C-alpha positions in Angstrom: 75.1 93.9 78.9 77.9 93.0 81.4 77.6 92.6 85.2 80.6 93.1 87.4 80.6 92.5 91.2 81.8 95.3 93.5 82.7 95.4 97.2 80.0 95.9 99.9 77.3 93.9 98.0 77.2 96.2 95.0 77.3 95.4 91.3 78.0 97.5 88.1 75.8 96.8 85.1 77.2 98.0 81.8 74.4 98.4 79.1 74.5 99.3 75.5 71.3 100.5 73.7 71.5 100.0 69.9 71.1 103.2 67.9 68.0 101.8 66.2 66.3 101.2 69.6 67.4 104.6 70.9 65.5 106.2 67.9 62.2 105.0 69.4 62.9 106.7 72.7 63.9 109.9 70.9 60.6 109.8 69.0 58.8 109.4 72.4 60.8 112.2 73.9 60.0 114.6 71.0 56.3 113.7 71.4 56.3 114.5 75.1 58.2 117.7 74.7 55.9 118.9 71.9 53.0 118.7 74.3 54.6 121.2 76.6 55.3 123.9 73.9 53.3 125.7 71.2 54.4 124.9 67.6 52.5 126.8 64.9 50.5 124.6 62.6 50.6 121.5 64.9 48.4 120.3 67.7 50.1 119.6 71.0 52.1 116.3 70.8 51.7 116.0 67.0 54.7 117.9 65.7 57.4 115.7 63.9 60.6 115.2 65.7 62.7 117.3 63.4 60.4 120.3 64.0 60.6 119.7 67.7 64.4 119.6 67.6 64.4 122.9 65.7 62.2 124.4 68.4 63.8 123.1 71.6 67.2 121.9 70.3 68.3 118.4 69.4 70.4 118.2 72.6 67.3 118.5 74.8 65.5 115.8 72.8 68.6 113.5 73.0 68.9 114.0 76.7 65.2 113.4 77.4 65.2 110.3 75.1 68.4 108.9 76.7 66.8 109.3 80.2 63.8 107.2 79.1 66.0 104.6 77.4 68.2 104.3 80.5 65.2 103.8 82.8 63.6 101.2 80.6 66.8 99.2 79.9 68.0 99.3 83.5 64.6 98.0 84.7 64.6 95.3 82.1 68.1 94.2 83.0 67.2 93.9 86.7 64.1 91.9 85.9 65.7 89.6 83.3 68.6 88.7 85.5 66.5 88.4 88.7 68.7 90.9 90.5 67.5 91.9 94.0 68.4 95.5 93.8 68.2 97.8 96.9 67.6 101.5 96.5 68.2 103.8 93.5 71.1 103.1 91.1 73.9 105.5 90.4 73.7 106.0 86.6 76.7 107.2 84.5 76.2 107.7 80.8 79.5 106.8 79.1 78.6 107.4 75.4 75.8 109.5 74.0 75.5 110.9 70.4 72.8 111.1 67.9 72.8 108.2 65.5 75.1 106.1 67.7 74.6 103.4 70.4 73.8 104.7 73.9 76.1 103.3 76.5 75.8 103.6 80.3 76.6 101.9 83.5 74.5 101.5 86.7 76.0 100.9 90.1 73.5 99.5 92.6 73.4 97.7 95.9 72.0 94.2 96.0 70.7 91.9 98.7 73.9 90.4 100.1 74.8 86.7 100.1 74.2 85.2 103.6 76.2 82.2 104.6 74.3 80.8 107.6 75.8 79.0 110.5 74.6 75.6 111.6 71.7 77.3 113.2 69.5 74.2 113.7 72.2 72.7 116.0 73.2 75.9 117.6 69.8 77.3 118.7 68.8 73.8 119.8 71.5 74.0 122.4 70.4 77.3 123.8 68.6 76.7 127.2 65.0 77.7 127.4 63.7 79.2 130.6 60.4 77.5 131.1 59.7 78.6 134.7 56.9 81.1 134.5 55.5 80.5 138.0 54.5 83.5 140.1 54.9 83.4 143.8 52.5 84.7 146.4 55.1 87.2 147.4 55.1 88.6 143.8 51.3 88.8 143.7 51.4 90.7 147.1 54.0 93.1 145.7 51.8 93.7 142.6 48.8 94.3 144.8 50.8 96.9 146.8 51.8 98.6 143.5 48.1 98.7 142.5 47.2 100.2 145.8 50.0 102.9 145.5 48.8 103.8 142.1 45.3 104.5 143.5 46.5 106.4 146.6 44.6 109.5 147.7 46.5 112.7 148.4 45.6 114.5 151.6 46.9 117.9 152.4 48.5 118.0 155.9 49.9 120.8 158.2 52.7 118.7 159.6 56.3 118.6 158.5 57.2 117.0 155.2 58.4 113.3 155.3 59.9 110.9 152.9 57.2 109.7 150.5 55.1 112.9 150.8 54.1 114.8 147.7 55.1 118.5 148.0 54.9 121.6 145.9 57.8 124.1 146.2 59.1 127.4 144.9 62.8 127.2 144.4 65.8 129.2 143.0 69.2 127.8 142.2 72.0 130.4 142.0 75.6 130.1 140.9 77.9 133.1 141.4 74.7 135.1 142.4 72.9 134.3 139.1 70.0 132.0 138.6 71.2 129.0 136.5 69.3 127.9 133.3 66.2 126.1 134.4 67.1 126.9 138.0 63.8 128.5 139.1 60.2 127.3 139.4 57.0 128.0 141.2 54.6 125.3 142.7 57.0 122.6 141.5 55.6 119.2 142.4 57.8 116.3 143.5 57.7 113.2 145.7 60.3 113.3 148.5 62.5 110.3 148.1 62.3 109.7 144.4 65.5 111.7 144.1 64.8 113.5 140.8 66.9 116.4 142.0 70.7 116.3 142.8 71.8 114.3 145.9 71.0 116.1 149.1 68.3 118.4 147.7 65.3 116.4 148.8 66.9 115.6 152.2 66.6 119.4 152.9 62.9 119.3 152.3 62.3 116.8 155.1 61.0 118.6 158.2 59.8 121.7 156.3 56.2 122.9 156.8 53.8 124.8 154.5 55.0 128.4 153.9 58.4 127.7 155.6 61.5 129.0 153.8 65.0 127.6 153.8 68.4 128.3 152.1 71.2 125.8 151.7 74.2 125.1 149.5 75.0 121.9 147.5 77.4 121.0 144.7 76.3 119.4 141.5 77.8 115.9 141.0 81.1 115.8 139.2 79.6 113.6 136.4 76.5 115.8 135.9 75.3 115.8 132.3 75.6 119.6 132.0 79.3 120.2 132.0 79.0 123.8 133.0 77.4 122.8 136.3 79.3 119.6 137.0 81.0 119.8 140.4 80.1 123.5 140.9 78.7 124.8 144.3 75.2 126.2 144.1 73.0 128.2 146.5 69.4 127.0 146.8 66.5 128.9 148.2 63.3 127.0 148.9 59.7 127.9 150.0 57.4 125.0 150.9 54.0 125.5 149.3 52.1 122.4 150.0 52.6 119.1 151.9 50.4 116.1 151.0 50.5 112.5 152.4 49.5 109.5 150.5 46.7 107.5 151.9 46.7 103.9 150.5 43.4 102.0 150.0 43.1 98.9 152.2 43.7 95.8 150.1 40.6 93.6 150.4 37.4 92.7 148.7 36.2 96.3 148.4 39.5 97.3 146.8 39.1 94.5 144.3 35.6 95.6 143.5 36.8 99.2 142.9 38.9 97.9 140.1 35.8 97.0 138.1 35.2 93.4 137.2 36.2 91.5 140.4 33.8 90.1 143.0 36.4 89.7 145.6 40.1 89.8 146.4 40.7 86.2 145.5 39.4 86.7 141.9 41.7 89.7 141.5 44.7 87.6 142.7 43.8 84.9 140.1 43.6 87.5 137.4 46.9 89.1 138.4 48.6 85.7 138.5 47.4 84.8 135.0 48.6 88.2 133.6 51.9 88.0 135.4 52.6 84.5 134.2 51.8 85.5 130.6 54.2 88.4 130.9 56.9 86.2 132.4 56.5 83.7 129.6 56.8 86.5 127.1 60.0 87.9 128.7 61.5 84.4 128.7 60.6 84.0 125.1 62.0 87.4 124.1 65.2 86.6 126.1 65.6 83.2 124.3 65.0 84.7 120.9 67.5 87.5 121.5 70.1 84.9 122.4 69.2 82.7 119.4 69.5 85.4 116.8 72.7 86.7 118.5 74.3 83.2 118.2 73.1 82.9 114.5 74.5 86.2 113.3 77.7 85.8 115.3 78.5 82.6 113.4 77.0 83.6 110.0 78.8 85.5 107.2 77.3 88.5 105.3 78.4 91.8 103.8 76.2 94.7 104.8 75.4 97.2 102.0 75.7 100.8 103.0 72.2 101.5 101.8 70.7 98.9 104.2 72.7 100.3 107.1 71.7 103.9 106.3 68.0 102.8 106.0 68.1 101.0 109.4 69.7 104.0 111.1 67.0 106.2 109.6 64.4 103.9 111.0 66.0 104.0 114.4 66.1 107.8 114.3 62.4 108.0 113.4 61.5 105.6 116.3 63.6 107.6 118.7 62.1 110.9 117.7 58.6 109.4 118.1 59.5 108.2 121.6 60.9 111.6 122.5 57.7 113.3 121.2 55.5 110.9 123.3 57.4 112.1 126.4 56.4 115.6 125.5 59.9 116.7 124.5 61.2 118.4 121.3 64.1 116.6 119.6 66.1 119.8 119.4 65.8 120.4 123.2 66.8 116.8 123.9 69.9 117.1 121.7 70.8 120.5 123.3 70.6 118.9 126.8 72.9 116.0 125.9 75.1 118.3 123.7 74.9 116.0 120.7 73.7 116.3 117.1 71.7 113.8 115.1 74.9 112.8 113.3 76.4 112.0 116.7 73.5 109.7 117.6 73.7 108.0 114.2 77.4 107.2 114.9 76.6 106.0 118.4 74.0 103.6 116.9 76.2 102.1 114.2 76.8 98.8 116.1 73.2 98.4 117.0 72.1 99.2 113.4 74.5 96.6 112.0 73.1 94.0 114.4 69.5 94.8 113.4 70.4 94.5 109.7 72.2 91.2 110.2 69.3 89.8 112.2 66.8 90.7 109.5 69.0 89.2 106.8 69.6 86.0 108.8 65.9 85.6 109.5 65.1 86.2 105.8 67.7 83.6 104.7 66.4 81.0 107.2 62.8 81.5 105.9 64.1 80.8 102.4 66.1 77.8 103.5 63.2 76.3 105.4 60.7 77.3 102.7 58.6 79.3 105.1 55.9 81.4 103.3 53.1 83.7 104.4 49.7 83.3 102.9 48.2 86.5 101.5 45.1 85.9 103.6 47.2 86.0 106.8 48.8 89.3 105.8 45.3 90.8 105.0 43.9 89.7 108.3 46.8 91.2 110.2 46.6 94.5 108.2 42.9 94.8 109.0 43.7 94.7 112.7 46.2 97.5 112.2 43.7 99.5 110.1 41.0 99.0 112.8 43.4 100.4 115.4 44.1 103.5 113.2 40.4 104.0 112.8 39.8 103.7 116.6 42.6 106.2 117.2 40.8 108.7 114.8 43.3 108.3 111.9 42.0 107.9 108.4 42.9 104.8 106.3 43.9 107.2 103.5 46.8 108.4 105.7 48.3 104.9 105.8 50.9 103.8 103.2 49.3 100.5 102.2 52.2 99.2 100.3 54.6 99.9 103.2 52.1 98.4 105.7 51.8 95.2 103.5 55.6 94.8 103.4 56.0 95.5 107.1 53.2 93.1 108.0 54.6 90.3 105.8 58.0 90.8 107.4 56.7 90.6 111.0 54.6 87.5 110.2 57.5 85.8 108.4 59.9 86.5 111.3 57.4 85.1 113.8 57.1 81.9 111.9 60.9 81.6 111.7 61.2 82.0 115.4 58.5 79.5 116.0 60.4 77.0 113.9 63.6 77.7 115.8 61.9 77.4 119.2 60.8 73.9 118.3 64.3 72.7 117.4 66.0 70.2 119.7 
């Protein structure tokens, strides 16, 4: 066996299987093949190899036996040499003939060598933002947000104002034809949130229920739909409903309406604690992002294509899930932005490279610092995830336990690495 290094963290393993050893695999191949065919005078799997070869052809037995020999010898070579192979190997048989040695080569990606920067010194110099104090003004703003989220909608007969919720029928025509998606009935919107093109919602201000109006606007020059960008469009509107928001008065009764608070002061204390925790978490995430950015910037590593492809696949799956949660189909989203999945993958290349580098750097630091995760810790964390799936109505049998174990171990390991880095001075 010979091992040769290749670019992009790949190796080529050349292996020779002696003819005598190959014979054992040919016997096994003949036995397996004889179970699949009927041979007069023999029970399934019991016919001698020479009889099987006469029945199916010696080439088929040789090919089947060689496949088994390749799998076994490749796996043995990986284990014996403690090679951290990634993904499936590309196998090329270079010599195969009955009664001769079997020779083949396997090209496979391996975990790349990571040369770390002086990370202990570098991350120790990154400033930590320890201020997580919340001001009275911030608490007041959060109370107002809570009140707005619990506002009552009251139908009114007056003219529409900024901040009102309205329902409209509208048509948008270009050259006399309704544009794609340019018509709707009882369409709800909040005047002032500016979800429509500039100027549209301004024309709703002052309109009363059942009132109709026509006006012209041009789409912005940088509008995402190129066929509409900068084009003049005729709009026809009918106001269907005008509702004002009535905010609850912020006080003890408002606090009690939220469930577990006796008065406004206790609600404020709870809000302050939650906001401080959130601020601390954001400070921590910001520091961690800066730390890992500094580490990978000054570290050296060669990224295998298979890792980059795998990370991009993961990013695509995450994105599709997010799109689905927003109630959109991936195909519709891509059509709107006029891009393909391959375009997105190209756009994400730099981000994917950073994610791979970060994962490799954290893994290398864990090894350098001898950080390990106890199996009990992994099991406890997995049980929390499984309990969540159970609460959501998913069955445990739907969960890939091996994948969950690997993912959980990785998350816990990264957390311990970051905790170590945070305590460096």
